PDB file of N, CA, C and O in Angstrom:
ATOM      1  N   MET A   1      82.909 105.505 152.248  1.00  0.00           N
ATOM      2  CA  MET A   1      82.233 106.033 153.425  1.00  0.00           C
ATOM      3  C   MET A   1      83.244 106.649 154.392  1.00  0.00           C
ATOM      4  O   MET A   1      82.957 107.649 155.049  1.00  0.00           O
ATOM      5  N   LYS A   2      84.441 106.035 154.472  1.00  0.00           N
ATOM      6  CA  LYS A   2      85.458 106.554 155.381  1.00  0.00           C
ATOM      7  C   LYS A   2      85.920 107.946 154.946  1.00  0.00           C
ATOM      8  O   LYS A   2      86.098 108.832 155.782  1.00  0.00           O
ATOM      9  N   GLU A   3      86.114 108.136 153.639  1.00  0.00           N
ATOM     10  CA  GLU A   3      86.524 109.453 153.148  1.00  0.00           C
ATOM     11  C   GLU A   3      85.441 110.495 153.408  1.00  0.00           C
ATOM     12  O   GLU A   3      85.746 111.646 153.720  1.00  0.00           O
ATOM     13  N   PHE A   4      84.186 110.098 153.280  1.00  0.00           N
ATOM     14  CA  PHE A   4      83.071 111.016 153.533  1.00  0.00           C
ATOM     15  C   PHE A   4      83.096 111.501 154.978  1.00  0.00           C
ATOM     16  O   PHE A   4      82.929 112.694 155.229  1.00  0.00           O
ATOM     17  N   LEU A   5      83.300 110.599 155.926  1.00  0.00           N
ATOM     18  CA  LEU A   5      83.314 110.974 157.337  1.00  0.00           C
ATOM     19  C   LEU A   5      84.561 111.769 157.700  1.00  0.00           C
ATOM     20  O   LEU A   5      84.517 112.628 158.581  1.00  0.00           O
ATOM     21  N   GLU A   6      85.680 111.487 157.021  1.00  0.00           N
ATOM     22  CA  GLU A   6      86.898 112.252 157.305  1.00  0.00           C
ATOM     23  C   GLU A   6      86.813 113.663 156.742  1.00  0.00           C
ATOM     24  O   GLU A   6      87.375 114.586 157.332  1.00  0.00           O
ATOM     25  N   ASN A   7      86.125 113.859 155.615  1.00  0.00           N
ATOM     26  CA  ASN A   7      86.016 115.178 154.998  1.00  0.00           C
ATOM     27  C   ASN A   7      84.843 115.984 155.529  1.00  0.00           C
ATOM     28  O   ASN A   7      84.705 117.157 155.180  1.00  0.00           O
ATOM     29  N   LEU A   8      84.001 115.400 156.351  1.00  0.00           N
ATOM     30  CA  LEU A   8      82.808 116.098 156.822  1.00  0.00           C
ATOM     31  C   LEU A   8      83.126 117.362 157.620  1.00  0.00           C
ATOM     32  O   LEU A   8      82.491 118.387 157.372  1.00  0.00           O
ATOM     33  N   PRO A   9      84.072 117.349 158.563  1.00  0.00           N
ATOM     34  CA  PRO A   9      84.365 118.605 159.272  1.00  0.00           C
ATOM     35  C   PRO A   9      84.999 119.666 158.366  1.00  0.00           C
ATOM     36  O   PRO A   9      84.912 120.858 158.662  1.00  0.00           O
ATOM     37  N   VAL A  10      85.635 119.246 157.265  1.00  0.00           N
ATOM     38  CA  VAL A  10      86.315 120.186 156.374  1.00  0.00           C
ATOM     39  C   VAL A  10      85.345 120.774 155.363  1.00  0.00           C
ATOM     40  O   VAL A  10      85.455 121.944 154.996  1.00  0.00           O
ATOM     41  N   ASN A  11      84.396 119.965 154.915  1.00  0.00           N
ATOM     42  CA  ASN A  11      83.471 120.393 153.871  1.00  0.00           C
ATOM     43  C   ASN A  11      82.340 121.208 154.515  1.00  0.00           C
ATOM     44  O   ASN A  11      81.364 120.649 155.015  1.00  0.00           O
ATOM     45  N   HIS A  12      82.490 122.532 154.491  1.00  0.00           N
ATOM     46  CA  HIS A  12      81.532 123.387 155.189  1.00  0.00           C
ATOM     47  C   HIS A  12      80.181 123.415 154.489  1.00  0.00           C
ATOM     48  O   HIS A  12      79.150 123.482 155.157  1.00  0.00           O
ATOM     49  N   TRP A  13      80.162 123.365 153.171  1.00  0.00           N
ATOM     50  CA  TRP A  13      78.878 123.407 152.459  1.00  0.00           C
ATOM     51  C   TRP A  13      78.028 122.197 152.808  1.00  0.00           C
ATOM     52  O   TRP A  13      76.819 122.319 153.007  1.00  0.00           O
ATOM     53  N   LEU A  14      78.650 121.041 152.882  1.00  0.00           N
ATOM     54  CA  LEU A  14      77.905 119.833 153.231  1.00  0.00           C
ATOM     55  C   LEU A  14      77.419 119.895 154.674  1.00  0.00           C
ATOM     56  O   LEU A  14      76.307 119.462 154.977  1.00  0.00           O
ATOM     57  N   SER A  15      78.245 120.428 155.559  1.00  0.00           N
ATOM     58  CA  SER A  15      77.837 120.561 156.963  1.00  0.00           C
ATOM     59  C   SER A  15      76.648 121.500 157.098  1.00  0.00           C
ATOM     60  O   SER A  15      75.694 121.203 157.817  1.00  0.00           O
ATOM     61  N   TYR A  16      76.706 122.649 156.396  1.00  0.00           N
ATOM     62  CA  TYR A  16      75.597 123.595 156.466  1.00  0.00           C
ATOM     63  C   TYR A  16      74.325 123.004 155.860  1.00  0.00           C
ATOM     64  O   TYR A  16      73.232 123.201 156.391  1.00  0.00           O
ATOM     65  N   THR A  17      74.465 122.284 154.755  1.00  0.00           N
ATOM     66  CA  THR A  17      73.292 121.681 154.113  1.00  0.00           C
ATOM     67  C   THR A  17      72.644 120.658 155.032  1.00  0.00           C
ATOM     68  O   THR A  17      71.425 120.658 155.198  1.00  0.00           O
ATOM     69  N   LEU A  18      73.442 119.794 155.625  1.00  0.00           N
ATOM     70  CA  LEU A  18      72.893 118.798 156.544  1.00  0.00           C
ATOM     71  C   LEU A  18      72.288 119.463 157.776  1.00  0.00           C
ATOM     72  O   LEU A  18      71.273 118.994 158.291  1.00  0.00           O
ATOM     73  N   PHE A  19      72.895 120.549 158.257  1.00  0.00           N
ATOM     74  CA  PHE A  19      72.367 121.267 159.407  1.00  0.00           C
ATOM     75  C   PHE A  19      70.992 121.845 159.104  1.00  0.00           C
ATOM     76  O   PHE A  19      70.061 121.686 159.894  1.00  0.00           O
ATOM     77  N   PHE A  20      70.861 122.518 157.957  1.00  0.00           N
ATOM     78  CA  PHE A  20      69.574 123.121 157.620  1.00  0.00           C
ATOM     79  C   PHE A  20      68.515 122.066 157.313  1.00  0.00           C
ATOM     80  O   PHE A  20      67.345 122.261 157.642  1.00  0.00           O
ATOM     81  N   LEU A  21      68.897 120.965 156.695  1.00  0.00           N
ATOM     82  CA  LEU A  21      67.929 119.887 156.458  1.00  0.00           C
ATOM     83  C   LEU A  21      67.450 119.289 157.776  1.00  0.00           C
ATOM     84  O   LEU A  21      66.275 118.951 157.916  1.00  0.00           O
ATOM     85  N   THR A  22      68.353 119.158 158.736  1.00  0.00           N
ATOM     86  CA  THR A  22      67.968 118.627 160.046  1.00  0.00           C
ATOM     87  C   THR A  22      67.022 119.581 160.766  1.00  0.00           C
ATOM     88  O   THR A  22      66.021 119.151 161.339  1.00  0.00           O
ATOM     89  N   ILE A  23      67.336 120.877 160.737  1.00  0.00           N
ATOM     90  CA  ILE A  23      66.462 121.860 161.374  1.00  0.00           C
ATOM     91  C   ILE A  23      65.092 121.868 160.706  1.00  0.00           C
ATOM     92  O   ILE A  23      64.069 121.938 161.387  1.00  0.00           O
ATOM     93  N   PHE A  24      65.068 121.797 159.373  1.00  0.00           N
ATOM     94  CA  PHE A  24      63.799 121.771 158.653  1.00  0.00           C
ATOM     95  C   PHE A  24      62.988 120.537 159.027  1.00  0.00           C
ATOM     96  O   PHE A  24      61.776 120.633 159.223  1.00  0.00           O
ATOM     97  N   ALA A  25      63.637 119.384 159.129  1.00  0.00           N
ATOM     98  CA  ALA A  25      62.932 118.149 159.475  1.00  0.00           C
ATOM     99  C   ALA A  25      62.365 118.226 160.893  1.00  0.00           C
ATOM    100  O   ALA A  25      61.249 117.767 161.138  1.00  0.00           O
ATOM    101  N   ILE A  26      63.116 118.795 161.816  1.00  0.00           N
ATOM    102  CA  ILE A  26      62.635 118.920 163.201  1.00  0.00           C
ATOM    103  C   ILE A  26      61.431 119.856 163.270  1.00  0.00           C
ATOM    104  O   ILE A  26      60.444 119.552 163.940  1.00  0.00           O
ATOM    105  N   ILE A  27      61.510 120.996 162.577  1.00  0.00           N
ATOM    106  CA  ILE A  27      60.393 121.948 162.576  1.00  0.00           C
ATOM    107  C   ILE A  27      59.162 121.321 161.925  1.00  0.00           C
ATOM    108  O   ILE A  27      58.046 121.485 162.417  1.00  0.00           O
ATOM    109  N   TYR A  28      59.363 120.604 160.820  1.00  0.00           N
ATOM    110  CA  TYR A  28      58.240 119.964 160.138  1.00  0.00           C
ATOM    111  C   TYR A  28      57.584 118.921 161.041  1.00  0.00           C
ATOM    112  O   TYR A  28      56.358 118.824 161.094  1.00  0.00           O
ATOM    113  N   ASN A  29      58.392 118.150 161.741  1.00  0.00           N
ATOM    114  CA  ASN A  29      57.829 117.120 162.619  1.00  0.00           C
ATOM    115  C   ASN A  29      57.069 117.731 163.783  1.00  0.00           C
ATOM    116  O   ASN A  29      56.007 117.227 164.151  1.00  0.00           O
ATOM    117  N   PHE A  30      57.584 118.807 164.374  1.00  0.00           N
ATOM    118  CA  PHE A  30      56.849 119.483 165.445  1.00  0.00           C
ATOM    119  C   PHE A  30      55.539 120.066 164.922  1.00  0.00           C
ATOM    120  O   PHE A  30      54.506 119.980 165.586  1.00  0.00           O
ATOM    121  N   LYS A  31      55.587 120.655 163.742  1.00  0.00           N
ATOM    122  CA  LYS A  31      54.380 121.238 163.160  1.00  0.00           C
ATOM    123  C   LYS A  31      53.337 120.164 162.896  1.00  0.00           C
ATOM    124  O   LYS A  31      52.153 120.371 163.162  1.00  0.00           O
ATOM    125  N   PHE A  32      53.764 119.017 162.374  1.00  0.00           N
ATOM    126  CA  PHE A  32      52.825 117.932 162.121  1.00  0.00           C
ATOM    127  C   PHE A  32      52.301 117.349 163.429  1.00  0.00           C
ATOM    128  O   PHE A  32      51.129 116.982 163.518  1.00  0.00           O
ATOM    129  N   PHE A  33      53.154 117.261 164.436  1.00  0.00           N
ATOM    130  CA  PHE A  33      52.748 116.674 165.708  1.00  0.00           C
ATOM    131  C   PHE A  33      51.659 117.502 166.376  1.00  0.00           C
ATOM    132  O   PHE A  33      50.743 116.945 166.981  1.00  0.00           O
ATOM    133  N   PHE A  34      51.747 118.820 166.274  1.00  0.00           N
ATOM    134  CA  PHE A  34      50.773 119.680 166.921  1.00  0.00           C
ATOM    135  C   PHE A  34      49.615 120.078 166.003  1.00  0.00           C
ATOM    136  O   PHE A  34      48.722 120.816 166.419  1.00  0.00           O
ATOM    137  N   SER A  35      49.625 119.595 164.763  1.00  0.00           N
ATOM    138  CA  SER A  35      48.539 119.940 163.855  1.00  0.00           C
ATOM    139  C   SER A  35      47.342 119.023 164.079  1.00  0.00           C
ATOM    140  O   SER A  35      47.416 118.069 164.853  1.00  0.00           O
ATOM    141  N   ARG A  36      46.275 119.310 163.416  1.00  0.00           N
ATOM    142  CA  ARG A  36      45.058 118.522 163.562  1.00  0.00           C
ATOM    143  C   ARG A  36      45.199 117.135 162.945  1.00  0.00           C
ATOM    144  O   ARG A  36      44.620 116.172 163.450  1.00  0.00           O
ATOM    145  N   GLU A  37      45.968 117.023 161.851  1.00  0.00           N
ATOM    146  CA  GLU A  37      46.147 115.712 161.219  1.00  0.00           C
ATOM    147  C   GLU A  37      47.007 114.778 162.082  1.00  0.00           C
ATOM    148  O   GLU A  37      46.844 113.559 162.033  1.00  0.00           O
ATOM    149  N   GLY A  38      47.912 115.352 162.863  1.00  0.00           N
ATOM    150  CA  GLY A  38      48.797 114.534 163.679  1.00  0.00           C
ATOM    151  C   GLY A  38      48.097 113.917 164.886  1.00  0.00           C
ATOM    152  O   GLY A  38      48.608 112.957 165.462  1.00  0.00           O
ATOM    153  N   ARG A  39      46.950 114.442 165.279  1.00  0.00           N
ATOM    154  CA  ARG A  39      46.249 113.922 166.449  1.00  0.00           C
ATOM    155  C   ARG A  39      45.331 112.746 166.127  1.00  0.00           C
ATOM    156  O   ARG A  39      44.825 112.093 167.040  1.00  0.00           O
ATOM    157  N   ASP A  40      45.112 112.471 164.862  1.00  0.00           N
ATOM    158  CA  ASP A  40      44.203 111.351 164.516  1.00  0.00           C
ATOM    159  C   ASP A  40      44.759 110.015 164.899  1.00  0.00           C
ATOM    160  O   ASP A  40      44.115 108.991 164.673  1.00  0.00           O
TER     161      ASP A  40
END
């Protein structure tokens, strides 16, 4: 785990992948929150 955290700023592909997954999760959660199914 320590090596993973030390290599995170260097490993650009992993940083970009985690960034896009985070953005996708945030957009999905907002979409679900404001949808009709989320209000039940």
